[in-house]
N, C-alpha and C positions, 0 to 999 in steps of 0.2 A: 770648751767642753772638758769637764774633769771626769775621768774614769777612776772609780774607786780601786785602790791598791790593797792587796792582801797584807802588805807591810803595815797598814794602819792598825791592825789587831796587835801586832808586835809592838808598835810604837805606844799603844795605849797601856801596855804592861810595863814599859821601861822609861817612859818620858818623864815621870815624876820622881824617880829616884835621883840621888845626887851625882851619880857617876857621869863622866863626860861621855856623850853619845857621839860616835863617829859613824857617819853615813857615807858609804863608799859605793861607787859605781861609775860606769863609763859616762862620758859627756852626753848630755841631753836625754838621759833615761828618766828624768823627772824627779831628781832628788830635791831640788829647790821647791818645785811645785808641790810635792808631797808634804814637806815640812810646813810650808806657808799655809797650805790647805788645812793641815791637821791642827795647826796652832792659830787658826783664824780667830779673831776676837780675843786672843790672849795678849798680854803685855810683852812684846818682843822687841829686840833690837837686832837688825840684820846687817851684817857687814860682808861685803864681797871683796876678797883680797885680789881679785882680777882688776878691780877698779882702784885707780891710784888714790883718790880721795879717801876711800874706805881703808885702804892699806895704811895711809898716813895717820888716819884717825885711830886705827888699831895700835900702831906703834906709839902714838902719843898716850894712849891708855896704859900701855905696858910700862911707861915711865912713871906712872903714879902708883901709890899704894893700892892694893886690891879694893879695899872698901871705897877709896876715893874714886877709883876708876868706875865702879858700879854706880856711885852717886852721880858722876858726870853723865852717865847714860840714863839717869832718872830712874834707877832701880828697876830694870825690867825683870820679869820672871824668867824669861828665856833669852839667852844671847846666842845668836846663830852666826857662825863664821863660815861663809861659803868660799870655795876654792882655797881651802886652808893650807894646801900643800905649796902655795905660792911663796910662803915665807918659811925658811928652814927652822926658825926658832918659835914657830907657832905653839908647838907642844910644850916647850919650856915655859912660855908665857902663861899658857892655860894651866899648866901644872902649878905655877905659883899662885894663881887665883884659886884653884881648887883646894890647895893646901892651906890657904889663908885662915879659915875657909870663907868662901862667899856663899850666899844662899841661892844664887842664880844657877839654873840648869844651862850648861854650855853644850852646844851642838856644833860639831865640826862636819862640814860637807866637803868631799873631795872627789875629783873626777879621775883619780888614779890612786893606786896603792903605793906608788913608788916612794914618795917622801912621807906621805901621811902615815903609813903603817911603819915604815922603817925608822922614822924619826919621831913624829908626834906620838904615835902609839907607844914607842919605846920610852919616851919621857913620861907617858901616862900609864905605865905598867901598874895594874891593879886598880887603876882609877877610871878605866873606860870600859865601854862595851860597844860592839860594832854591829851595824846593820848593813847588809849588802843589798843594794837595789839594782835590779837588772832591767832590761826592756820588759814590756808586759809579758806575763804568762798568758797563754791562750785563754785560760779560764777567766782572766780579768777582762779580756776583750769580749768574750761571750756575755759576761755579766753586765757589760756596759751597753748592750743592745736594747732597744726599746721594747722588744718582744720578750725579753728575759724576765723571769720571776724567781725569787728565792724559794718559792714553793715547788719549783720544778726539780725533779731528780734527773740524773744523767739519762736514764731511759726515756723519759718524757721529752727531754731536749732533743735527743738524737732522732726519736720517732716523729716528733711533731714539727721540728725545725731543721730537718736534714738539708734542705736546699740552702737555707741561710747559712748554716754551719759549714757546709761544703764550700760555699763561695768565700766565706771568711777564712777558711783554712787555706785555700789556694792563694788568697791575697797575703796571708801571713807567711806562707812559704816563700813567696816571691818578694814581697816588700818588707818582710820582717815585722817586728813588734815594737819598734821605737814609738813613743807616744805621739810624736809629730806625724807619723805615717797613718795614725788613726784619724787625723783631722786635716791633714795637708791636702790641698787641691792637686798638687804635683808631687806625688810621692817619689817618683823616679828622680826628679831634679833634687829633691831634698836629700835623698840618699847619696847621690853623686857628690853633693856639697859636703855632706857629713864625712864621707870618706876622704875627700881632698882637703877639707879645711879644718875639721875638728878632731877626727879620730886619733891622729898622731900628734896633736898639739902638745900634750904634756911631754912626750918623749923628745920631740924636736926642741921644745923650749928649754928643756933641761940640758941640752947639748950632749946627750948621750949617744947621738947618732951623727956621724960626720958626713955620711952620704945618704940623704933621704931616698934617692932613687933605688938604692939597694934594698931597703926595707919594703919599698913598694913592689919591687920585683919578687921579693920573698912572699909578700901577701898574695900576689897574683898566682904564684906556684901553689901556695897553700889553699887558695880558693878552688883551684882545679882539682886538688887532691883531698879535699875535705872528706873526712871519714875514712881515709885510707891510712895504713901504717906508713909512717914517715921516717925515713932514715936521714939523720942529720948529716952524715957523710955524703949521701947522694945530693941533698940540698946544697951543701957547700960546693961540691964539684960542679953541679949544674949552674950555679950562680957565680962561680969563680970567687968564692968567699972562703975564709978560713972557717973551720969547724967551730972555733971559739966565738967568732963573730956571729955565726948562725945561732949558736946556743944563747948568746947574749940577746940577740934580737927576739928570739922566741920567748925568752923570759920577760922582756919588756912588753911584748904584745899580750902576754898572759896577765901581767901585772896591771895593764891598762884596760883589761876586760874586753879585748878584741877577740882573742882565741882562748881555748883551754885544751889541755892535753889529757887524754884518757890512757892510763897505764894498763899494762897487761895483767890479768889475774892468773896467778899460778900458785899451786901448792906442790908441784913436781916439776922443777926446771928441766929435768932430763927429758920429759915428755911434752912440756908445754912452753910456749914462748913466755918469757918473763921480763925482758928488758925493753921491749919495743913500746912505742906510744902511737896512738891515733890523735889527730888534731882536728878539732871542730871550731866553728865560729859560734860565739854567743848569739849572734843574730844572723839569720839567713839573708835578710835584706842587705846587710853589709857585705856578705859574701857575694851576692848577686851584683851589687854596685861595683865591687872591685873588678868583676868580669864584664860589667855593663850588659847584663843579661836579665831582662825583666819580662820574659814571656810568661803569660798566664795560661798557656796551653798545658793541660794535665798530662799530655803525651810528650812533653819536652824530654829530650834524651837523658837529662840528668835528674829526672823526677825522683828516682829511687835514692840517689845520693843526697838530694835536697831533703827528702823526707827523713832519712836517717839522721842527718845533721840537726834538723828541726826537733825531732823527738828527743835525741840525746841532750840537746840544749835545754829543752823544757825540764827534763829531770835535773840538769845541772843548776839551772836558775832556781828551781824550787828548793834544791838542797842548800844553795847559798843563802837564800832568804831565811830558811829555818835553821840556820846555825851549823851547816856542814856536818850533820850527824851521821851521814852515810858516805861510804866510799864507792866511787863509780869506776868500773873497769870494762875492758873487752876481754875476750878469751879466744885463744887459738892454740891448738895442739900442733906438735911438730909433724903430725900426719895430715895437717891442713883442715881439720875440723874447726869450725868457728862459731862463736856466739857474739852478737853485736854488742850487748850491754849486760853487765853483771853489776848488781847493786848489793852491797854488803852493809848491814846495819847490826853491829854486835856480831852475834853468831848466825844471824839470819841472812840467807843468800837468796836473791831473786834474779832470774835470768830472762832476757828478752831477745827475740829476733824481730827485726824491724823491716817490714816489707810494705811498699805502697799499696799493693793489692792483696786481698786475703788469699792465702794459699796454704797448702800443707807444708809442714816443716819437719825435718828429721834431724834431731839433735841428740841422738842416742849416746854419742861419745861423751858429751858433757853430762847428760842425765845419768848415765851409768856411773860416771866417775864421782859425781857430787850428790846424787839422789835428789836432784832438784828439777822440776818440770820447767822446760823452756816455754815461755808464753809468747804468742805472736802479737805484735802491735802493728795494725794496718790502718789505713786512712779512714776506715769506717768508724773508728773510735778515737777522734782527736782529743777526747776528754779523759785520757787514760790515767792521769794522775788523780788519785782519790784525795 
């Protein structure tokens, strides 16, 4: 079953220019499926550098003149290189082809930004554009349902299909939005396998972590504290690790799209927290798999924490997909007033408080300071991103 991605509209605009397209995202978010579906019936050659035969074929092509290399491939319109970060010189090889020039559109797919951005993209400066693909947005899941119609606006959906949407929302909170969880018969086992076998594969294969157990302990701690302000010093002390090691591991987890950090918003450091960060998971199913906690009970003790992570991740995924045009923050004054999410786009500021159940909120400290109304996002409106 293929569920349409919002990324298809972006692909349609950029797939036919000559720049190298770099598609980034965590393992198993559907990068390969998206590209193969979008280019179905087009003349393509697909090489996966995780496969030894394809890797050797790619290296053999690199030894040829660019025109001869493309002739050897029978002149495809699109050349797709999956797991492009597996070879450190991928970017240099592709740069040579691009500069030759060749007429083929080259698409690089990578399951981490570690080498692909730091090396391939550096080699391709001015010659590439990037597309970030995350697990499904909730709107994509809704749009994939048999009862959905493009003619329905948000009000009709919520009023007419509230039971279906509420059920899907709870499943999304617990099992996350990885494509496989939309079709898998055993979502719990899939997520446990994902966390143990795939999620850290890039980091571990690159040899950047000497003791895998430590990063797993760090992930466990972060899963318990998702959405809370995290002190690197406290993490280091609690895990008996150096602060430098914790910082490095957090960077690696962020670059492989497991977690992301939300900085503090401040225009007055004397009265507002300015240096702290909150940490969230891109996918709440991954967070729950780390804790092995898959209860679908809406009264589970961490439902508020789970909902906050899910909402902030929806905004973050949407922002990544559409080119990171917005900056996301949290806000806290030194007098302990807080706002869960601040979104800044240019000079425009939007502010949100995130609560599982509808309730009155009092955020006068922020509203008086910034003249911006704080809006409530609760579970009655899971389609809050317009």
